[in-house]
C-alpha beads as a LAMMPS data file, in Angstrom:
LAMMPS data file: protein, C-alpha beads

446 atoms
445 bonds

1 atom types
1 bond types

-500.0 500.0 xlo xhi
-500.0 500.0 ylo yhi
-500.0 500.0 zlo zhi

Masses

1 110.0

Atoms # bond

1 1 1 62.623 333.366 -396.353
2 1 1 64.211 333.682 -392.953
3 1 1 63.588 330.030 -392.253
4 1 1 65.238 328.980 -395.463
5 1 1 68.273 331.065 -394.602
6 1 1 68.524 329.392 -391.294
7 1 1 68.318 325.927 -392.806
8 1 1 71.069 326.840 -395.231
9 1 1 73.238 328.093 -392.284
10 1 1 72.758 324.735 -390.498
11 1 1 73.774 322.865 -393.662
12 1 1 76.887 324.950 -394.186
13 1 1 77.795 324.374 -390.583
14 1 1 77.592 320.653 -391.080
15 1 1 79.629 320.592 -394.217
16 1 1 82.315 323.134 -393.156
17 1 1 84.203 323.054 -390.014
18 1 1 86.106 326.234 -389.188
19 1 1 86.414 329.758 -388.186
20 1 1 86.524 332.472 -390.788
21 1 1 90.230 333.085 -390.520
22 1 1 93.011 334.708 -392.277
23 1 1 96.413 333.000 -392.599
24 1 1 97.761 331.475 -389.508
25 1 1 100.312 334.168 -388.878
26 1 1 101.133 335.131 -385.313
27 1 1 99.905 338.609 -384.562
28 1 1 101.037 339.300 -381.030
29 1 1 100.512 343.020 -380.871
30 1 1 98.568 343.878 -377.701
31 1 1 98.722 340.085 -376.983
32 1 1 96.543 338.970 -379.781
33 1 1 97.445 335.730 -381.378
34 1 1 96.092 333.963 -384.487
35 1 1 97.569 330.441 -384.402
36 1 1 97.545 327.201 -386.327
37 1 1 98.330 323.927 -384.544
38 1 1 101.918 323.976 -385.635
39 1 1 102.335 327.614 -384.415
40 1 1 100.764 326.590 -381.078
41 1 1 103.489 323.928 -380.669
42 1 1 106.232 326.373 -381.695
43 1 1 104.898 328.972 -379.245
44 1 1 104.880 326.411 -376.431
45 1 1 108.471 325.318 -377.235
46 1 1 109.555 328.962 -377.077
47 1 1 107.794 329.825 -373.819
48 1 1 107.821 326.770 -371.663
49 1 1 109.894 327.403 -368.534
50 1 1 110.396 323.653 -367.977
51 1 1 111.686 323.295 -371.532
52 1 1 114.047 326.217 -370.991
53 1 1 115.507 324.439 -367.945
54 1 1 115.963 321.302 -370.048
55 1 1 117.845 323.214 -372.738
56 1 1 120.081 324.658 -370.035
57 1 1 120.644 321.130 -368.805
58 1 1 121.829 320.227 -372.280
59 1 1 124.500 322.954 -372.084
60 1 1 125.598 321.825 -368.620
61 1 1 125.997 318.235 -369.838
62 1 1 127.968 319.470 -372.866
63 1 1 130.302 321.378 -370.540
64 1 1 130.811 318.259 -368.409
65 1 1 131.691 316.266 -371.536
66 1 1 134.298 318.901 -372.572
67 1 1 135.742 318.774 -369.060
68 1 1 135.915 314.966 -369.217
69 1 1 138.003 315.246 -372.398
70 1 1 140.272 317.896 -370.826
71 1 1 141.119 315.432 -367.953
72 1 1 143.537 313.749 -370.319
73 1 1 145.654 316.923 -370.530
74 1 1 148.477 317.801 -368.162
75 1 1 147.897 320.041 -365.112
76 1 1 150.370 322.794 -364.800
77 1 1 150.896 325.120 -361.806
78 1 1 153.489 327.807 -360.848
79 1 1 154.713 329.181 -357.540
80 1 1 156.710 332.143 -356.337
81 1 1 157.681 333.282 -352.781
82 1 1 159.987 335.838 -351.164
83 1 1 160.913 335.876 -347.476
84 1 1 162.532 338.532 -345.422
85 1 1 164.198 337.466 -342.165
86 1 1 165.970 339.279 -339.322
87 1 1 167.913 337.556 -336.546
88 1 1 168.165 340.553 -334.206
89 1 1 171.434 342.104 -335.262
90 1 1 171.236 345.326 -337.008
91 1 1 172.953 344.136 -340.194
92 1 1 171.690 340.567 -340.090
93 1 1 168.745 340.877 -342.649
94 1 1 168.312 338.153 -345.233
95 1 1 166.097 337.995 -348.257
96 1 1 165.213 334.630 -349.671
97 1 1 162.947 333.384 -352.379
98 1 1 161.890 330.631 -354.690
99 1 1 160.220 330.354 -358.059
100 1 1 159.047 327.263 -359.769
101 1 1 156.665 325.676 -362.267
102 1 1 155.413 322.057 -362.008
103 1 1 153.436 319.899 -364.333
104 1 1 151.706 316.518 -363.815
105 1 1 149.729 314.211 -366.075
106 1 1 147.978 310.850 -365.442
107 1 1 149.264 308.368 -368.072
108 1 1 147.140 305.377 -367.092
109 1 1 144.228 305.037 -364.622
110 1 1 142.948 301.590 -365.493
111 1 1 140.766 302.991 -368.304
112 1 1 138.835 305.275 -365.949
113 1 1 139.595 308.436 -367.916
114 1 1 138.499 306.900 -371.230
115 1 1 135.327 305.521 -369.746
116 1 1 134.414 308.734 -367.914
117 1 1 134.724 310.541 -371.309
118 1 1 132.378 308.071 -372.897
119 1 1 129.932 308.270 -369.949
120 1 1 129.903 312.060 -370.222
121 1 1 129.296 311.840 -374.005
122 1 1 126.310 309.558 -373.496
123 1 1 124.987 311.810 -370.712
124 1 1 125.271 314.850 -372.971
125 1 1 123.261 313.051 -375.673
126 1 1 120.653 311.829 -373.104
127 1 1 120.062 315.484 -372.095
128 1 1 119.014 316.194 -375.653
129 1 1 116.792 313.090 -375.660
130 1 1 115.174 314.239 -372.396
131 1 1 114.164 317.477 -374.140
132 1 1 112.627 315.436 -376.957
133 1 1 110.759 313.306 -374.386
134 1 1 109.327 316.464 -372.884
135 1 1 108.450 317.745 -376.360
136 1 1 106.505 314.520 -377.103
137 1 1 104.419 314.881 -373.945
138 1 1 103.907 318.583 -374.552
139 1 1 102.731 317.994 -378.123
140 1 1 100.188 315.543 -376.950
141 1 1 98.888 317.843 -374.340
142 1 1 98.604 320.684 -376.975
143 1 1 96.809 318.330 -379.244
144 1 1 94.265 317.561 -376.725
145 1 1 93.564 321.127 -375.705
146 1 1 93.726 322.511 -379.248
147 1 1 91.290 319.953 -380.684
148 1 1 88.960 320.310 -377.653
149 1 1 88.934 324.052 -378.150
150 1 1 88.054 323.518 -381.927
151 1 1 85.327 320.998 -381.006
152 1 1 83.908 323.520 -378.393
153 1 1 83.931 326.380 -380.905
154 1 1 82.180 324.334 -383.514
155 1 1 79.492 323.306 -381.057
156 1 1 79.058 326.890 -380.063
157 1 1 78.552 327.981 -383.697
158 1 1 76.047 325.281 -384.045
159 1 1 74.209 326.376 -380.853
160 1 1 74.019 329.925 -382.286
161 1 1 72.398 328.643 -385.440
162 1 1 69.994 326.518 -383.488
163 1 1 69.019 329.421 -381.345
164 1 1 68.265 331.471 -384.401
165 1 1 66.125 328.653 -385.732
166 1 1 64.257 328.237 -382.497
167 1 1 63.677 332.013 -382.333
168 1 1 62.087 331.851 -385.821
169 1 1 59.971 328.873 -384.778
170 1 1 58.841 330.850 -381.741
171 1 1 57.869 333.813 -383.906
172 1 1 55.834 331.519 -386.232
173 1 1 54.306 329.859 -383.228
174 1 1 53.200 333.177 -381.757
175 1 1 51.553 334.147 -385.033
176 1 1 49.776 330.863 -385.248
177 1 1 48.719 331.022 -381.567
178 1 1 47.257 334.482 -382.074
179 1 1 45.139 333.325 -385.006
180 1 1 44.163 330.141 -383.115
181 1 1 45.894 327.559 -385.395
182 1 1 47.892 326.006 -382.446
183 1 1 47.151 325.429 -378.793
184 1 1 48.541 327.457 -376.027
185 1 1 50.423 324.444 -374.813
186 1 1 52.273 324.091 -378.124
187 1 1 53.135 327.842 -377.961
188 1 1 54.448 327.503 -374.452
189 1 1 56.520 324.473 -375.521
190 1 1 58.165 326.670 -378.114
191 1 1 58.925 329.354 -375.524
192 1 1 60.445 326.713 -373.139
193 1 1 62.582 325.373 -375.916
194 1 1 63.794 328.821 -376.863
195 1 1 64.785 329.460 -373.141
196 1 1 66.502 325.972 -373.048
197 1 1 68.488 326.773 -376.246
198 1 1 69.579 330.150 -374.724
199 1 1 70.912 328.169 -371.697
200 1 1 72.636 325.598 -374.010
201 1 1 74.299 328.504 -375.850
202 1 1 75.599 329.982 -372.628
203 1 1 76.945 326.596 -371.514
204 1 1 78.665 326.211 -374.904
205 1 1 80.266 329.604 -374.462
206 1 1 81.553 328.631 -371.068
207 1 1 82.918 325.351 -372.450
208 1 1 84.689 327.179 -375.252
209 1 1 86.169 329.747 -372.983
210 1 1 87.413 326.970 -370.534
211 1 1 88.932 325.078 -373.439
212 1 1 90.847 328.176 -374.712
213 1 1 92.042 328.889 -371.184
214 1 1 93.412 325.336 -370.833
215 1 1 95.105 325.741 -374.190
216 1 1 96.694 329.100 -373.086
217 1 1 97.980 327.451 -369.875
218 1 1 99.515 324.633 -371.836
219 1 1 101.174 327.188 -374.187
220 1 1 102.506 329.176 -371.176
221 1 1 100.523 332.142 -372.617
222 1 1 99.039 335.028 -370.668
223 1 1 95.507 333.915 -369.732
224 1 1 94.204 337.394 -370.663
225 1 1 95.676 337.199 -374.136
226 1 1 93.232 337.072 -377.106
227 1 1 93.680 333.731 -378.822
228 1 1 92.069 332.785 -382.189
229 1 1 92.634 329.382 -383.590
230 1 1 92.928 328.586 -387.279
231 1 1 91.052 325.535 -388.300
232 1 1 92.986 322.684 -390.067
233 1 1 91.651 321.236 -393.300
234 1 1 89.685 318.140 -392.252
235 1 1 87.968 317.529 -395.549
236 1 1 89.937 314.328 -396.330
237 1 1 89.289 312.359 -393.160
238 1 1 89.346 309.040 -395.029
239 1 1 93.018 309.570 -395.988
240 1 1 93.794 310.193 -392.336
241 1 1 92.318 306.806 -391.456
242 1 1 94.962 304.964 -393.463
243 1 1 97.179 303.365 -390.923
244 1 1 100.334 301.293 -391.070
245 1 1 100.087 297.772 -389.649
246 1 1 100.188 297.485 -385.915
247 1 1 103.625 295.739 -385.993
248 1 1 104.959 298.471 -388.243
249 1 1 103.685 301.197 -385.966
250 1 1 105.152 299.395 -382.951
251 1 1 108.539 298.932 -384.524
252 1 1 108.648 302.540 -385.701
253 1 1 107.876 303.585 -382.117
254 1 1 110.543 301.338 -380.652
255 1 1 113.170 302.675 -383.053
256 1 1 112.511 306.365 -382.361
257 1 1 110.778 306.930 -379.038
258 1 1 112.763 308.846 -376.464
259 1 1 111.763 306.298 -373.696
260 1 1 113.551 303.561 -375.611
261 1 1 116.618 305.734 -376.397
262 1 1 116.941 306.607 -372.732
263 1 1 116.466 303.103 -371.512
264 1 1 119.237 301.860 -373.866
265 1 1 121.477 304.620 -372.774
266 1 1 120.987 303.749 -369.149
267 1 1 122.238 300.257 -369.890
268 1 1 125.405 301.685 -371.555
269 1 1 126.083 304.002 -368.664
270 1 1 125.565 301.211 -366.131
271 1 1 128.109 298.997 -367.975
272 1 1 130.581 301.878 -368.198
273 1 1 130.272 302.313 -364.395
274 1 1 131.280 298.709 -363.990
275 1 1 134.414 299.380 -366.032
276 1 1 135.169 302.532 -364.003
277 1 1 134.792 300.487 -360.755
278 1 1 137.121 297.810 -362.116
279 1 1 139.693 300.442 -362.889
280 1 1 140.056 300.759 -359.042
281 1 1 141.839 297.403 -359.065
282 1 1 144.438 298.488 -361.573
283 1 1 147.527 300.632 -361.106
284 1 1 147.674 304.351 -361.787
285 1 1 150.735 305.738 -363.599
286 1 1 151.543 309.425 -363.454
287 1 1 154.323 311.560 -364.861
288 1 1 155.550 314.817 -363.429
289 1 1 158.187 317.457 -364.258
290 1 1 159.282 320.634 -362.675
291 1 1 161.589 323.704 -362.966
292 1 1 162.627 325.737 -359.917
293 1 1 165.148 328.343 -358.676
294 1 1 165.833 330.300 -355.543
295 1 1 168.093 332.836 -353.769
296 1 1 169.174 333.302 -350.191
297 1 1 170.251 336.886 -350.095
298 1 1 170.283 340.133 -352.102
299 1 1 173.518 339.212 -353.871
300 1 1 172.064 335.911 -355.288
301 1 1 169.093 337.528 -357.005
302 1 1 170.868 338.179 -360.278
303 1 1 172.512 334.742 -360.476
304 1 1 169.782 332.441 -359.141
305 1 1 168.855 331.054 -362.614
306 1 1 172.572 330.199 -363.198
307 1 1 173.680 328.872 -359.837
308 1 1 170.476 327.529 -358.385
309 1 1 168.377 326.438 -361.416
310 1 1 167.094 322.833 -360.973
311 1 1 164.999 320.576 -363.187
312 1 1 163.156 317.309 -362.325
313 1 1 161.127 314.765 -364.207
314 1 1 159.710 311.543 -362.829
315 1 1 157.197 308.740 -363.279
316 1 1 155.232 307.198 -360.446
317 1 1 152.994 304.195 -360.073
318 1 1 150.313 303.693 -357.432
319 1 1 149.230 299.954 -357.025
320 1 1 146.007 299.174 -355.108
321 1 1 146.614 296.251 -352.732
322 1 1 143.646 296.218 -350.311
323 1 1 140.755 298.663 -349.953
324 1 1 138.701 296.739 -347.453
325 1 1 136.438 295.265 -350.114
326 1 1 135.249 298.621 -351.316
327 1 1 135.854 298.022 -354.961
328 1 1 134.402 294.480 -354.795
329 1 1 131.162 295.809 -353.142
330 1 1 130.922 298.706 -355.575
331 1 1 131.305 296.280 -358.524
332 1 1 128.494 294.137 -357.214
333 1 1 126.283 297.128 -356.875
334 1 1 127.091 298.275 -360.440
335 1 1 126.283 294.828 -361.820
336 1 1 123.011 294.922 -360.071
337 1 1 122.275 298.317 -361.503
338 1 1 123.053 297.018 -364.985
339 1 1 120.618 294.229 -364.595
340 1 1 118.008 296.738 -363.349
341 1 1 118.574 298.917 -366.484
342 1 1 118.122 295.914 -368.665
343 1 1 114.771 295.143 -366.897
344 1 1 113.754 298.797 -367.315
345 1 1 114.407 298.452 -371.053
346 1 1 112.233 295.449 -371.317
347 1 1 109.580 297.234 -369.289
348 1 1 109.726 300.332 -371.471
349 1 1 109.514 298.203 -374.654
350 1 1 106.530 296.222 -373.277
351 1 1 104.771 299.466 -372.240
352 1 1 105.238 301.059 -375.585
353 1 1 104.149 297.899 -377.450
354 1 1 100.929 297.875 -375.395
355 1 1 100.387 301.643 -375.715
356 1 1 100.881 301.656 -379.532
357 1 1 98.672 298.577 -380.059
358 1 1 95.885 300.148 -378.027
359 1 1 96.305 303.495 -379.863
360 1 1 95.977 301.763 -383.179
361 1 1 92.785 300.083 -381.991
362 1 1 91.520 303.421 -380.640
363 1 1 92.195 305.101 -384.030
364 1 1 90.184 302.421 -385.825
365 1 1 87.332 302.553 -383.306
366 1 1 87.260 306.350 -383.389
367 1 1 87.121 306.377 -387.124
368 1 1 84.185 303.941 -387.287
369 1 1 82.374 305.935 -384.648
370 1 1 82.957 309.151 -386.617
371 1 1 81.600 307.572 -389.844
372 1 1 78.525 306.194 -387.986
373 1 1 77.768 309.539 -386.364
374 1 1 78.310 311.328 -389.662
375 1 1 75.625 309.120 -391.341
376 1 1 73.252 309.599 -388.415
377 1 1 73.715 313.346 -388.368
378 1 1 73.002 313.642 -392.077
379 1 1 69.889 311.435 -391.771
380 1 1 68.428 313.295 -388.828
381 1 1 69.297 316.687 -390.443
382 1 1 67.064 315.610 -393.423
383 1 1 64.234 314.468 -391.107
384 1 1 64.493 317.742 -389.103
385 1 1 64.312 319.833 -392.236
386 1 1 61.185 318.059 -393.286
387 1 1 59.527 318.561 -389.966
388 1 1 60.587 322.179 -389.977
389 1 1 58.747 322.641 -393.295
390 1 1 55.621 320.742 -392.014
391 1 1 55.499 322.893 -388.899
392 1 1 55.550 325.930 -391.043
393 1 1 52.378 324.731 -392.847
394 1 1 50.824 323.516 -389.682
395 1 1 50.812 319.703 -390.415
396 1 1 52.822 318.800 -387.341
397 1 1 52.751 319.995 -383.706
398 1 1 55.545 321.805 -381.901
399 1 1 56.067 318.684 -379.873
400 1 1 56.831 316.638 -383.036
401 1 1 59.105 319.333 -384.367
402 1 1 61.150 319.803 -381.203
403 1 1 61.559 316.055 -380.819
404 1 1 63.197 315.847 -384.221
405 1 1 65.160 318.971 -383.552
406 1 1 66.566 317.528 -380.307
407 1 1 67.360 314.219 -382.041
408 1 1 69.283 316.186 -384.647
409 1 1 71.158 318.262 -381.965
410 1 1 72.101 315.127 -380.142
411 1 1 73.518 313.269 -383.153
412 1 1 75.254 316.354 -384.598
413 1 1 76.961 316.861 -381.203
414 1 1 78.007 313.189 -381.246
415 1 1 79.303 313.797 -384.783
416 1 1 81.406 316.788 -383.877
417 1 1 82.891 315.161 -380.802
418 1 1 83.671 311.877 -382.621
419 1 1 85.341 313.792 -385.502
420 1 1 87.864 315.575 -383.186
421 1 1 88.225 312.420 -381.109
422 1 1 89.290 310.534 -384.190
423 1 1 91.737 313.392 -385.160
424 1 1 93.210 313.369 -381.719
425 1 1 93.836 309.571 -381.581
426 1 1 95.356 309.673 -385.016
427 1 1 97.703 312.523 -384.262
428 1 1 98.734 310.907 -380.913
429 1 1 99.705 307.806 -382.886
430 1 1 101.765 310.061 -385.181
431 1 1 103.570 311.473 -382.134
432 1 1 104.491 307.974 -380.891
433 1 1 105.823 307.082 -384.305
434 1 1 107.732 310.404 -384.351
435 1 1 106.029 311.686 -387.483
436 1 1 105.665 315.539 -387.843
437 1 1 102.318 317.024 -386.680
438 1 1 101.206 319.060 -389.645
439 1 1 97.937 320.399 -390.877
440 1 1 97.147 322.607 -393.863
441 1 1 95.230 325.667 -392.782
442 1 1 92.068 326.247 -394.703
443 1 1 90.134 329.505 -395.285
444 1 1 86.433 329.410 -394.659
445 1 1 84.312 332.205 -395.845
446 1 1 81.521 333.447 -393.575

Bonds

1 1 1 2
2 1 2 3
3 1 3 4
4 1 4 5
5 1 5 6
6 1 6 7
7 1 7 8
8 1 8 9
9 1 9 10
10 1 10 11
11 1 11 12
12 1 12 13
13 1 13 14
14 1 14 15
15 1 15 16
16 1 16 17
17 1 17 18
18 1 18 19
19 1 19 20
20 1 20 21
21 1 21 22
22 1 22 23
23 1 23 24
24 1 24 25
25 1 25 26
26 1 26 27
27 1 27 28
28 1 28 29
29 1 29 30
30 1 30 31
31 1 31 32
32 1 32 33
33 1 33 34
34 1 34 35
35 1 35 36
36 1 36 37
37 1 37 38
38 1 38 39
39 1 39 40
40 1 40 41
41 1 41 42
42 1 42 43
43 1 43 44
44 1 44 45
45 1 45 46
46 1 46 47
47 1 47 48
48 1 48 49
49 1 49 50
50 1 50 51
51 1 51 52
52 1 52 53
53 1 53 54
54 1 54 55
55 1 55 56
56 1 56 57
57 1 57 58
58 1 58 59
59 1 59 60
60 1 60 61
61 1 61 62
62 1 62 63
63 1 63 64
64 1 64 65
65 1 65 66
66 1 66 67
67 1 67 68
68 1 68 69
69 1 69 70
70 1 70 71
71 1 71 72
72 1 72 73
73 1 73 74
74 1 74 75
75 1 75 76
76 1 76 77
77 1 77 78
78 1 78 79
79 1 79 80
80 1 80 81
81 1 81 82
82 1 82 83
83 1 83 84
84 1 84 85
85 1 85 86
86 1 86 87
87 1 87 88
88 1 88 89
89 1 89 90
90 1 90 91
91 1 91 92
92 1 92 93
93 1 93 94
94 1 94 95
95 1 95 96
96 1 96 97
97 1 97 98
98 1 98 99
99 1 99 100
100 1 100 101
101 1 101 102
102 1 102 103
103 1 103 104
104 1 104 105
105 1 105 106
106 1 106 107
107 1 107 108
108 1 108 109
109 1 109 110
110 1 110 111
111 1 111 112
112 1 112 113
113 1 113 114
114 1 114 115
115 1 115 116
116 1 116 117
117 1 117 118
118 1 118 119
119 1 119 120
120 1 120 121
121 1 121 122
122 1 122 123
123 1 123 124
124 1 124 125
125 1 125 126
126 1 126 127
127 1 127 128
128 1 128 129
129 1 129 130
130 1 130 131
131 1 131 132
132 1 132 133
133 1 133 134
134 1 134 135
135 1 135 136
136 1 136 137
137 1 137 138
138 1 138 139
139 1 139 140
140 1 140 141
141 1 141 142
142 1 142 143
143 1 143 144
144 1 144 145
145 1 145 146
146 1 146 147
147 1 147 148
148 1 148 149
149 1 149 150
150 1 150 151
151 1 151 152
152 1 152 153
153 1 153 154
154 1 154 155
155 1 155 156
156 1 156 157
157 1 157 158
158 1 158 159
159 1 159 160
160 1 160 161
161 1 161 162
162 1 162 163
163 1 163 164
164 1 164 165
165 1 165 166
166 1 166 167
167 1 167 168
168 1 168 169
169 1 169 170
170 1 170 171
171 1 171 172
172 1 172 173
173 1 173 174
174 1 174 175
175 1 175 176
176 1 176 177
177 1 177 178
178 1 178 179
179 1 179 180
180 1 180 181
181 1 181 182
182 1 182 183
183 1 183 184
184 1 184 185
185 1 185 186
186 1 186 187
187 1 187 188
188 1 188 189
189 1 189 190
190 1 190 191
191 1 191 192
192 1 192 193
193 1 193 194
194 1 194 195
195 1 195 196
196 1 196 197
197 1 197 198
198 1 198 199
199 1 199 200
200 1 200 201
201 1 201 202
202 1 202 203
203 1 203 204
204 1 204 205
205 1 205 206
206 1 206 207
207 1 207 208
208 1 208 209
209 1 209 210
210 1 210 211
211 1 211 212
212 1 212 213
213 1 213 214
214 1 214 215
215 1 215 216
216 1 216 217
217 1 217 218
218 1 218 219
219 1 219 220
220 1 220 221
221 1 221 222
222 1 222 223
223 1 223 224
224 1 224 225
225 1 225 226
226 1 226 227
227 1 227 228
228 1 228 229
229 1 229 230
230 1 230 231
231 1 231 232
232 1 232 233
233 1 233 234
234 1 234 235
235 1 235 236
236 1 236 237
237 1 237 238
238 1 238 239
239 1 239 240
240 1 240 241
241 1 241 242
242 1 242 243
243 1 243 244
244 1 244 245
245 1 245 246
246 1 246 247
247 1 247 248
248 1 248 249
249 1 249 250
250 1 250 251
251 1 251 252
252 1 252 253
253 1 253 254
254 1 254 255
255 1 255 256
256 1 256 257
257 1 257 258
258 1 258 259
259 1 259 260
260 1 260 261
261 1 261 262
262 1 262 263
263 1 263 264
264 1 264 265
265 1 265 266
266 1 266 267
267 1 267 268
268 1 268 269
269 1 269 270
270 1 270 271
271 1 271 272
272 1 272 273
273 1 273 274
274 1 274 275
275 1 275 276
276 1 276 277
277 1 277 278
278 1 278 279
279 1 279 280
280 1 280 281
281 1 281 282
282 1 282 283
283 1 283 284
284 1 284 285
285 1 285 286
286 1 286 287
287 1 287 288
288 1 288 289
289 1 289 290
290 1 290 291
291 1 291 292
292 1 292 293
293 1 293 294
294 1 294 295
295 1 295 296
296 1 296 297
297 1 297 298
298 1 298 299
299 1 299 300
300 1 300 301
301 1 301 302
302 1 302 303
303 1 303 304
304 1 304 305
305 1 305 306
306 1 306 307
307 1 307 308
308 1 308 309
309 1 309 310
310 1 310 311
311 1 311 312
312 1 312 313
313 1 313 314
314 1 314 315
315 1 315 316
316 1 316 317
317 1 317 318
318 1 318 319
319 1 319 320
320 1 320 321
321 1 321 322
322 1 322 323
323 1 323 324
324 1 324 325
325 1 325 326
326 1 326 327
327 1 327 328
328 1 328 329
329 1 329 330
330 1 330 331
331 1 331 332
332 1 332 333
333 1 333 334
334 1 334 335
335 1 335 336
336 1 336 337
337 1 337 338
338 1 338 339
339 1 339 340
340 1 340 341
341 1 341 342
342 1 342 343
343 1 343 344
344 1 344 345
345 1 345 346
346 1 346 347
347 1 347 348
348 1 348 349
349 1 349 350
350 1 350 351
351 1 351 352
352 1 352 353
353 1 353 354
354 1 354 355
355 1 355 356
356 1 356 357
357 1 357 358
358 1 358 359
359 1 359 360
360 1 360 361
361 1 361 362
362 1 362 363
363 1 363 364
364 1 364 365
365 1 365 366
366 1 366 367
367 1 367 368
368 1 368 369
369 1 369 370
370 1 370 371
371 1 371 372
372 1 372 373
373 1 373 374
374 1 374 375
375 1 375 376
376 1 376 377
377 1 377 378
378 1 378 379
379 1 379 380
380 1 380 381
381 1 381 382
382 1 382 383
383 1 383 384
384 1 384 385
385 1 385 386
386 1 386 387
387 1 387 388
388 1 388 389
389 1 389 390
390 1 390 391
391 1 391 392
392 1 392 393
393 1 393 394
394 1 394 395
395 1 395 396
396 1 396 397
397 1 397 398
398 1 398 399
399 1 399 400
400 1 400 401
401 1 401 402
402 1 402 403
403 1 403 404
404 1 404 405
405 1 405 406
406 1 406 407
407 1 407 408
408 1 408 409
409 1 409 410
410 1 410 411
411 1 411 412
412 1 412 413
413 1 413 414
414 1 414 415
415 1 415 416
416 1 416 417
417 1 417 418
418 1 418 419
419 1 419 420
420 1 420 421
421 1 421 422
422 1 422 423
423 1 423 424
424 1 424 425
425 1 425 426
426 1 426 427
427 1 427 428
428 1 428 429
429 1 429 430
430 1 430 431
431 1 431 432
432 1 432 433
433 1 433 434
434 1 434 435
435 1 435 436
436 1 436 437
437 1 437 438
438 1 438 439
439 1 439 440
440 1 440 441
441 1 441 442
442 1 442 443
443 1 443 444
444 1 444 445
445 1 445 446
């Protein structure tokens, strides 16, 4: 009866992949977390210090853009002064003072003001895109660690079931050895296998703990926090294998990937820098206006805004004539930087084309490996169950049984790893194409 229960446990492990979880709600009391993949990503976004710096950079860029727009406005300043003077005579004390307000505005600067505003606007948008770029890379990292942790946990659960099975086999072997139906060597082989499975279980626990630790570090989570992962629903793997054409995937990536957006923006900024430099060859026109008044002694204080109130307004033009070739040299440098930005765009496009094409091939290969390993694991599971039954009735030796058990373990391990490898490759492709990373959490009963 115990052996039949063990076999059923192995079968249920093969068909179902998951922890016995409740809903994927975050329960952070006493630093205990119960997270789905989506919640892991949200947690990382909220706790990453590097991402917080990027968000602050967005604000700084936005402030710079606002200031660039304000540079069109006039600049106004005021002044006031009072002076007390004495020439040495007892009654020769004079009090003088001035008060004034002045304003100035640049009417034309060769287009530099307009271009600086446009440059600041692009840089503010690029700051947001850089955060998106970081998010893409962070999501891929979390995907890797999250799925590796799930794979390690599933293998650990499998090792526990195998150890229970080996323990049952050892008990049966001991009974048979006592009554003389198997040789001592067969019994010792069973003992050695049990010790080996205990070691494998320990290694699986270490791998699981390391995988969870790596995930916590990627999430910027306290390493001592208790983290439980909610398994996604992976029952419909065939639907996940449905891919767009390679060219469609490439075009989608080129249209949305932050690397392409930033590369195009760099070209725009480089061209604007050329125009800003050309503005140095053009005249600058400014306007100014002012109001002022003053008094020379105590008696003038009450009448200064009547007798000594002056106003002025003026327009000035500054015309560049010769700057020792500075503008010409700067313009050549800007033009070279524009060409470099165009080359960088071509390089970014080529790199993304190659990456997405390889990723599409990896998804297809990983899926075929997964399906092959699935068939192998099912086949060797059936063979192993037959040999397990035969060993119970004494028709096969422990050597034959353990050979089939090890075959089953190896192929089931390959199956679990290939399954999560396929999911990882597929989801990485989704990240490149800017599709949302979503899984539906599934409840699995113990």
